[in-house]
C-alpha positions in Angstrom: 0.0 -16.0 -15.6 3.0 -16.7 -12.7 2.5 -16.9 -8.9 4.1 -14.0 -8.7 1.6 -12.1 -11.0 -1.2 -13.9 -9.0 0.3 -12.0 -5.5 0.6 -8.2 -7.1 -2.4 -6.2 -6.4 -4.3 -4.8 -9.4 -5.3 -1.4 -9.4 -7.7 0.9 -11.2 -6.4 4.8 -12.4 -7.6 7.2 -14.9 -6.4 8.0 -18.4 -4.9 11.2 -17.2 -2.8 9.3 -14.1 -2.0 6.8 -16.2 -0.3 8.8 -19.4 1.5 10.8 -16.6 3.0 7.3 -15.1 3.9 6.6 -18.9 5.6 10.0 -19.1 7.7 9.2 -16.4 8.8 5.6 -17.6 11.2 7.3 -19.9 10.9 4.2 -22.0 11.6 2.0 -19.3 9.6 -1.4 -18.3 6.9 0.4 -16.8 7.2 -2.5 -13.6 10.3 -1.4 -13.0 9.5 2.6 -13.2 6.8 1.8 -10.8 9.4 -0.3 -8.8 11.6 2.6 -8.7 9.0 5.2 -7.8 7.7 2.8 -4.8 11.4 2.6 -3.4 11.8 7.1 -3.9 8.5 7.6 -2.1 9.2 5.2 0.6 13.2 6.3 0.6 12.0 9.8 1.3 8.9 8.9 3.9 11.3 6.8 5.9 15.1 8.5 5.7 16.7 6.4 8.3 16.2 3.2 6.2 
């Protein structure tokens, strides 16, 4: 485990939500897809940035 992984929070999600997240990644790296989702959410809630 590297330093970056030690800083990342761990979350627990239901199997149903996990399956939806996996589908949303569209065969991309799950972590990259999650960061993109966070970015899009943030942009949608802070459009001035």
